[in-house]
GUDO-612960 format. One record per residue (C-alpha): residue number from 1; chain; x, y, z. Coordinates in steps of 0.001 Angstrom, whole numbers, plus 500000, padded with zeros to 6 digits. Layout:
<rs>
@nr: NUM kette: A c1: X c2: Y c3: Z
...
</rs>
This chain:
<rs>
@nr: 1 kette: A c1: 657001 c2: 576411 c3: 629883
@nr: 2 kette: A c1: 657680 c2: 575163 c3: 633428
@nr: 3 kette: A c1: 655021 c2: 576460 c3: 635932
@nr: 4 kette: A c1: 656892 c2: 578772 c3: 638654
@nr: 5 kette: A c1: 656263 c2: 579261 c3: 642376
@nr: 6 kette: A c1: 656929 c2: 582415 c3: 642590
@nr: 7 kette: A c1: 656703 c2: 582463 c3: 646717
@nr: 8 kette: A c1: 659602 c2: 579928 c3: 646627
@nr: 9 kette: A c1: 661666 c2: 581566 c3: 644553
@nr: 10 kette: A c1: 661197 c2: 584992 c3: 646399
@nr: 11 kette: A c1: 661905 c2: 583164 c3: 649563
@nr: 12 kette: A c1: 665276 c2: 581489 c3: 648177
@nr: 13 kette: A c1: 666222 c2: 585456 c3: 646683
@nr: 14 kette: A c1: 665632 c2: 586848 c3: 650067
@nr: 15 kette: A c1: 666563 c2: 584552 c3: 652847
@nr: 16 kette: A c1: 668840 c2: 585895 c3: 655401
@nr: 17 kette: A c1: 670076 c2: 583495 c3: 658148
@nr: 18 kette: A c1: 669861 c2: 584728 c3: 661580
@nr: 19 kette: A c1: 672880 c2: 585078 c3: 663929
@nr: 20 kette: A c1: 672910 c2: 582647 c3: 666403
@nr: 21 kette: A c1: 673655 c2: 585030 c3: 669396
@nr: 22 kette: A c1: 670363 c2: 586643 c3: 668655
@nr: 23 kette: A c1: 668230 c2: 583324 c3: 668804
@nr: 24 kette: A c1: 666067 c2: 582923 c3: 672052
@nr: 25 kette: A c1: 663562 c2: 580825 c3: 673209
@nr: 26 kette: A c1: 660793 c2: 579320 c3: 672273
@nr: 27 kette: A c1: 662341 c2: 576855 c3: 670237
@nr: 28 kette: A c1: 660866 c2: 574617 c3: 667859
@nr: 29 kette: A c1: 659029 c2: 571662 c3: 669546
@nr: 30 kette: A c1: 659778 c2: 567803 c3: 668742
@nr: 31 kette: A c1: 657300 c2: 567370 c3: 666157
@nr: 32 kette: A c1: 658204 c2: 570703 c3: 664363
@nr: 33 kette: A c1: 661808 c2: 569620 c3: 664296
@nr: 34 kette: A c1: 660855 c2: 566674 c3: 663276
@nr: 35 kette: A c1: 659046 c2: 568579 c3: 660188
@nr: 36 kette: A c1: 662385 c2: 570552 c3: 659690
@nr: 37 kette: A c1: 664108 c2: 567338 c3: 660145
@nr: 38 kette: A c1: 662422 c2: 565434 c3: 657376
@nr: 39 kette: A c1: 662378 c2: 568165 c3: 654841
@nr: 40 kette: A c1: 666060 c2: 568538 c3: 655195
@nr: 41 kette: A c1: 666267 c2: 565034 c3: 654207
@nr: 42 kette: A c1: 665029 c2: 565725 c3: 651167
@nr: 43 kette: A c1: 668078 c2: 566678 c3: 650097
@nr: 44 kette: A c1: 670452 c2: 565355 c3: 646803
@nr: 45 kette: A c1: 672357 c2: 562458 c3: 648070
@nr: 46 kette: A c1: 673333 c2: 560550 c3: 645132
@nr: 47 kette: A c1: 673688 c2: 556709 c3: 645635
@nr: 48 kette: A c1: 671008 c2: 557068 c3: 648191
@nr: 49 kette: A c1: 673455 c2: 556381 c3: 650895
@nr: 50 kette: A c1: 672502 c2: 558938 c3: 653197
@nr: 51 kette: A c1: 675960 c2: 560078 c3: 654109
@nr: 52 kette: A c1: 674648 c2: 562052 c3: 657261
@nr: 53 kette: A c1: 672830 c2: 562178 c3: 660419
@nr: 54 kette: A c1: 671256 c2: 564373 c3: 662443
@nr: 55 kette: A c1: 672223 c2: 564952 c3: 666735
@nr: 56 kette: A c1: 669758 c2: 567343 c3: 668398
@nr: 57 kette: A c1: 671220 c2: 569302 c3: 671343
@nr: 58 kette: A c1: 668901 c2: 570831 c3: 673523
@nr: 59 kette: A c1: 668931 c2: 573495 c3: 675971
@nr: 60 kette: A c1: 670271 c2: 570567 c3: 678574
@nr: 61 kette: A c1: 673410 c2: 569730 c3: 676774
@nr: 62 kette: A c1: 674559 c2: 572778 c3: 676237
@nr: 63 kette: A c1: 676399 c2: 573523 c3: 679383
@nr: 64 kette: A c1: 678234 c2: 570216 c3: 678815
@nr: 65 kette: A c1: 679047 c2: 570875 c3: 675551
@nr: 66 kette: A c1: 680324 c2: 574785 c3: 676641
@nr: 67 kette: A c1: 682528 c2: 573144 c3: 679287
@nr: 68 kette: A c1: 684284 c2: 570163 c3: 676756
@nr: 69 kette: A c1: 684985 c2: 572805 c3: 674267
@nr: 70 kette: A c1: 686660 c2: 575001 c3: 677100
@nr: 71 kette: A c1: 688149 c2: 571976 c3: 678519
@nr: 72 kette: A c1: 689430 c2: 570549 c3: 674977
@nr: 73 kette: A c1: 690517 c2: 574859 c3: 674148
@nr: 74 kette: A c1: 692656 c2: 574591 c3: 676926
@nr: 75 kette: A c1: 694349 c2: 571204 c3: 676586
@nr: 76 kette: A c1: 695398 c2: 572328 c3: 673109
@nr: 77 kette: A c1: 696631 c2: 575556 c3: 674174
@nr: 78 kette: A c1: 694288 c2: 577963 c3: 672462
@nr: 79 kette: A c1: 694424 c2: 581488 c3: 673601
@nr: 80 kette: A c1: 691673 c2: 582580 c3: 675477
@nr: 81 kette: A c1: 689634 c2: 584215 c3: 672458
@nr: 82 kette: A c1: 689908 c2: 581152 c3: 670469
@nr: 83 kette: A c1: 688545 c2: 579325 c3: 673510
@nr: 84 kette: A c1: 685794 c2: 581447 c3: 674352
@nr: 85 kette: A c1: 684329 c2: 581694 c3: 670810
@nr: 86 kette: A c1: 684631 c2: 577931 c3: 670786
@nr: 87 kette: A c1: 682484 c2: 577537 c3: 673534
@nr: 88 kette: A c1: 680197 c2: 580542 c3: 673239
@nr: 89 kette: A c1: 677775 c2: 579205 c3: 670445
@nr: 90 kette: A c1: 676951 c2: 576353 c3: 673259
@nr: 91 kette: A c1: 676908 c2: 578848 c3: 676332
@nr: 92 kette: A c1: 674118 c2: 581087 c3: 674080
@nr: 93 kette: A c1: 672364 c2: 578189 c3: 672233
@nr: 94 kette: A c1: 668789 c2: 577194 c3: 673371
@nr: 95 kette: A c1: 668681 c2: 574589 c3: 670180
@nr: 96 kette: A c1: 671091 c2: 573499 c3: 667896
@nr: 97 kette: A c1: 670752 c2: 570606 c3: 664998
@nr: 98 kette: A c1: 674463 c2: 568461 c3: 664903
@nr: 99 kette: A c1: 674745 c2: 567578 c3: 661040
@nr: 100 kette: A c1: 676969 c2: 564735 c3: 661392
@nr: 101 kette: A c1: 678625 c2: 563535 c3: 657985
@nr: 102 kette: A c1: 678946 c2: 559844 c3: 658137
@nr: 103 kette: A c1: 681557 c2: 558335 c3: 655282
@nr: 104 kette: A c1: 680316 c2: 555370 c3: 653661
@nr: 105 kette: A c1: 681847 c2: 553200 c3: 651841
@nr: 106 kette: A c1: 680552 c2: 552886 c3: 648134
@nr: 107 kette: A c1: 682809 c2: 552060 c3: 644606
@nr: 108 kette: A c1: 680391 c2: 554388 c3: 642794
@nr: 109 kette: A c1: 679997 c2: 557578 c3: 645204
@nr: 110 kette: A c1: 683066 c2: 559092 c3: 646148
@nr: 111 kette: A c1: 683847 c2: 560384 c3: 649484
@nr: 112 kette: A c1: 683702 c2: 564071 c3: 647873
@nr: 113 kette: A c1: 680019 c2: 564066 c3: 646884
@nr: 114 kette: A c1: 679213 c2: 562322 c3: 650449
@nr: 115 kette: A c1: 680570 c2: 565521 c3: 652056
@nr: 116 kette: A c1: 678880 c2: 567749 c3: 649608
@nr: 117 kette: A c1: 675549 c2: 566100 c3: 650168
@nr: 118 kette: A c1: 675967 c2: 566572 c3: 653933
@nr: 119 kette: A c1: 676684 c2: 570319 c3: 653602
@nr: 120 kette: A c1: 673112 c2: 570339 c3: 651256
@nr: 121 kette: A c1: 671486 c2: 569178 c3: 654094
@nr: 122 kette: A c1: 672900 c2: 571916 c3: 656585
@nr: 123 kette: A c1: 671658 c2: 574237 c3: 653900
@nr: 124 kette: A c1: 668170 c2: 572264 c3: 653595
@nr: 125 kette: A c1: 667927 c2: 572507 c3: 657114
@nr: 126 kette: A c1: 668718 c2: 576181 c3: 657730
@nr: 127 kette: A c1: 666204 c2: 576963 c3: 655038
@nr: 128 kette: A c1: 663495 c2: 574753 c3: 656198
@nr: 129 kette: A c1: 664021 c2: 576829 c3: 659845
@nr: 130 kette: A c1: 663581 c2: 580003 c3: 658227
@nr: 131 kette: A c1: 660816 c2: 579162 c3: 655738
@nr: 132 kette: A c1: 658979 c2: 577916 c3: 658719
@nr: 133 kette: A c1: 659350 c2: 581192 c3: 660431
@nr: 134 kette: A c1: 662314 c2: 580542 c3: 662855
@nr: 135 kette: A c1: 665593 c2: 582004 c3: 663071
@nr: 136 kette: A c1: 668236 c2: 580007 c3: 661964
@nr: 137 kette: A c1: 672153 c2: 580084 c3: 661581
@nr: 138 kette: A c1: 674915 c2: 577375 c3: 660552
@nr: 139 kette: A c1: 677502 c2: 577088 c3: 662648
@nr: 140 kette: A c1: 680944 c2: 575282 c3: 662982
@nr: 141 kette: A c1: 684221 c2: 576652 c3: 664411
@nr: 142 kette: A c1: 687507 c2: 574834 c3: 665885
@nr: 143 kette: A c1: 685165 c2: 572282 c3: 668208
@nr: 144 kette: A c1: 683246 c2: 571329 c3: 664988
@nr: 145 kette: A c1: 687043 c2: 570408 c3: 663309
@nr: 146 kette: A c1: 688794 c2: 568790 c3: 666134
@nr: 147 kette: A c1: 688736 c2: 564985 c3: 665988
@nr: 148 kette: A c1: 688853 c2: 564912 c3: 669570
@nr: 149 kette: A c1: 685954 c2: 567038 c3: 670956
@nr: 150 kette: A c1: 683667 c2: 565307 c3: 667949
@nr: 151 kette: A c1: 684469 c2: 562013 c3: 669687
@nr: 152 kette: A c1: 684262 c2: 562913 c3: 673374
@nr: 153 kette: A c1: 681720 c2: 565687 c3: 673375
@nr: 154 kette: A c1: 679429 c2: 563965 c3: 670347
@nr: 155 kette: A c1: 680363 c2: 559975 c3: 670823
@nr: 156 kette: A c1: 681322 c2: 560189 c3: 666749
@nr: 157 kette: A c1: 682675 c2: 557411 c3: 665261
@nr: 158 kette: A c1: 685837 c2: 557924 c3: 663399
@nr: 159 kette: A c1: 684150 c2: 557803 c3: 660004
@nr: 160 kette: A c1: 682009 c2: 560663 c3: 660930
@nr: 161 kette: A c1: 682752 c2: 564316 c3: 661548
@nr: 162 kette: A c1: 680434 c2: 567864 c3: 661896
@nr: 163 kette: A c1: 679221 c2: 569303 c3: 658943
@nr: 164 kette: A c1: 677609 c2: 571971 c3: 660478
@nr: 165 kette: A c1: 675795 c2: 573235 c3: 663655
@nr: 166 kette: A c1: 672168 c2: 574969 c3: 662661
@nr: 167 kette: A c1: 670764 c2: 576870 c3: 665504
@nr: 168 kette: A c1: 667129 c2: 577514 c3: 665840
@nr: 169 kette: A c1: 664937 c2: 579299 c3: 667661
@nr: 170 kette: A c1: 663040 c2: 583010 c3: 668034
@nr: 171 kette: A c1: 664148 c2: 586107 c3: 666012
@nr: 172 kette: A c1: 665261 c2: 588756 c3: 668530
@nr: 173 kette: A c1: 666208 c2: 591698 c3: 666024
@nr: 174 kette: A c1: 667033 c2: 591198 c3: 662328
@nr: 175 kette: A c1: 669887 c2: 591874 c3: 661048
@nr: 176 kette: A c1: 670577 c2: 594054 c3: 658461
@nr: 177 kette: A c1: 671214 c2: 593242 c3: 654844
@nr: 178 kette: A c1: 674836 c2: 592399 c3: 653952
@nr: 179 kette: A c1: 676108 c2: 592777 c3: 650398
@nr: 180 kette: A c1: 676121 c2: 590056 c3: 648099
@nr: 181 kette: A c1: 677992 c2: 588478 c3: 645984
@nr: 182 kette: A c1: 678597 c2: 590212 c3: 642255
@nr: 183 kette: A c1: 677127 c2: 587224 c3: 639633
@nr: 184 kette: A c1: 679218 c2: 588897 c3: 636761
@nr: 185 kette: A c1: 682002 c2: 588337 c3: 638422
@nr: 186 kette: A c1: 681702 c2: 585070 c3: 639527
@nr: 187 kette: A c1: 679948 c2: 583582 c3: 636369
@nr: 188 kette: A c1: 681398 c2: 582042 c3: 632823
@nr: 189 kette: A c1: 678901 c2: 581447 c3: 629843
@nr: 190 kette: A c1: 679917 c2: 578625 c3: 627704
@nr: 191 kette: A c1: 677992 c2: 578446 c3: 624605
@nr: 192 kette: A c1: 680442 c2: 576267 c3: 622369
</rs>
C-alpha cells in the first residue's frame, strides 16, 4: 500500500482560490516568492522543455499596466465596462506573477502539451501560494489574450503568451464555499 499524506490530500480537497479584489498587502517578499516559484516550477514538463517563464509584477508596475489596458481597450473599441474589467486587476493588484507560455520547437513534444504544462504551472503556483498561507487567484481576461497588450505592456515575443496572472497577497475575507462539480456526471469508468 502507498504511504498517504493526509495533510496534503486534505489541503487539495479543501483548497479555495481567493478573489483577487480581496487580496491586500502585505504580499510575499522576494525570498518567499522565489520559494513559491521554485515549487511551481516542479510541474510536469514532458521533454524538460520548460515551456514557460515568470514575470513578477510588483505594485509599482500595476498603474502602468492598468493604463496600458485602458489605452488598448479604447484602441480596440471595447465598451467602457469591458475596459474597466480589463484594467481592474491591475488597478486593484499589489503583486501578481504572469506565467508566460513559451512555445519551444520540438519534434517530440506537441505544442498542445507545452500549453498544458504552462497551465499546470499556473495551478501549481496558485496552490503553492495557498498552501503557504497566502490568498491567491488565477486571472486572465481580455488583456491576457490580446497580442498587442502582451507585446507592448509585457514585452512578450511572438512565440510567447500569457497563460495566467496569479495574484498573491494577504486574504482580507474568506469567500463562501461554492458548488463543486458532480463527479458522477463527469466520470466514465472503463474496465474492459
